[in-house]
Residue, then its C-alpha position, 0 to 999 in steps of 0.5 A: m684611483d687615477d686622478a689625472f686629467h685627460f684631454p680629450p675626455a673619454g668618450w669624446r667624439p667630434a659630433m659631441g665636441f663641436p658645439v661645446c668647442f664652438a660655444l666656448l670659442f664664441l664666449a671667449t672671443a666675445a669677452e675680448g671683442a669689447a676691448y678691441d673694437i670687434e664686431l662679432d656674429g655667432n651663428l648656430g643651426l641645422a641643415y639638410r645636406r646631400d652628398n655623392l662621392t665616387w672613386n675608381i682605380a686602374g689595373t696597373s700604376t700606368g693606368t692600364n689593364p683595364n683603365i678602370l678595374s674597380e669603382l666605388a660610388w656612394n650616392q644620395l647620402h641624406i645627411a642631418e647636419l649641425q652647423g656653426e660659425l663665428w664672423a669677426r670684423l675689426k675696425q670696420r675693415f678686417i674680417s675673419r670667419l671660423y666655421g665648423a659642421t658635423g653631420e650624421i648620414l641617415a640613409g644612402d646607397n653604395q655600389d661596388s663594381d669590378y671590370s675586366s676590360d677598358n671603359r667599364q666593359g666586362e663587369f664581373s662583380r657588382s654589389n649594391n649596399a646600404a651606406g651610412g657614416r658621418v661627415l665633418d667640416a672645418s674652415a678658417g679665413v681672413g679678409y679685408e672688406f671694401r665698402l661701396f655706396d649705391r646712390t640709386v637705392e641708397r644702400y651699402a654693399y661690401f666686398a671682401p677678398m679672403i684667404g683661408y684653410s679648410l678640412h673636410r671628412q667623410n667617414l663612409t660605411m657599407f653594410d646590408g650588402v647584396q650581390t647583384v652581378d656574379p657570372g659564376g653564382t646566383v644573384p641576387r644574394a645577401i652578403d653576410g657580415l658586410d661592415s666595411r668603411y672608407d674615410a675620405r679627407w680633403r684639406g688645403g688652402w683656399a682663396g675667394f671673396r664675400f659680397r654682401m649687400e643691404a636689402s633693407k634696414r633689417r635684411q642683407m644678402t650675401l654671396r661667398f665663393e672659394y677656390h680650393f687649390k692643391a688640396r691634399y686628398r687621402g682615403e683609408a679603407d677597411w674592407n672587413l670581408r677580405s681576408d687577404l687584406a690588412h686590417p684596420v687599414s686595407f688600402v690608402h688613396e693619396a692624390r692632389g685636387e681642387g674644389f669650388a664652394f659657393e654659398f648664398r645667404d639671406e640674413f634678417q634682423l629680428s632685434r638688436r641682438w638676434g637674427g636668422v639666416f637662411r643658408f644654401s651652399w654647393q661644392a664640387w671637388t675632384t682629384d688628379p690621378g694618384v696612388d692606390t696602395v693596397f696592404t696585403v697579408d698572408e691568409t695562412t699566418g695573418q702576417p703582412s706580406g707586402t704592398q701593391t700599388t696601382r693608379l687612383n684615377n680620380v675621386n669626385w665629391r659633390s655636395y649641397s646643403f640648405g638650412l636655418q641658423a640663429r644669429y646672435r650679434y655681440 
């Protein structure tokens, strides 16, 4: 019998581990907070989220022959998301935020198109597929809060410049494929065995602000903005039906990019400890031109035969969500 302790435990997944880790973090921080004059707010709730992600590559590393060779688009991804965050305020001035979310893609569409001429002309292949997968987000930030008093309404407003770091992942899948454009074959026709994946990851620093205003004794509204600069992007794919490509990593995308994130919150206090939060968020990310590296294999022997590189033109990701959270104030 093996009595060794393993971490993470067998079978652990981010979707399972996040609520547990967040709860433990909140309890541990709350225990310390009383001794250091820290105000804590812990939020946990559910949200509906909608995502779109697209990318395209050129035929060569210089972006030619043609300028768009292949384009993939995941559209109308309907996501059920679990969100949690912990806000801390030290001595009425210094603030920090820990945020995490994990979601399951319930439905969505994917389109894969290939072109022989510039500007999406000469489409010689297209498949329309079902999409699924998971998403994961994590962010941490710190700031300093300035307090302003509005004598016209006799309420306080608070403004806090903030900086931080974030990680965002979309683990996307393609299945139930249908070939819809094929000049040399019958269409539409089912694509048997399609089970491909594309894992996108965005990470990097951000700068922004939080502005909140007291609407009444039991209600406040908050605006947050983040600019994500020099974000690192990496995408890994496994095209399961391509026998000429390596598995489980068929090709890799790498690029630099930027992102903008906006959030509106309407918070209301139900009791001294408990409250509720309505939250709406929107974000838009894009990359500069990067590199698409393809890993090929010898179809006869199955052994690696080399790599090929071309230009990754860009990646674009759009997302919005809205939901409700329960808030507990320590």
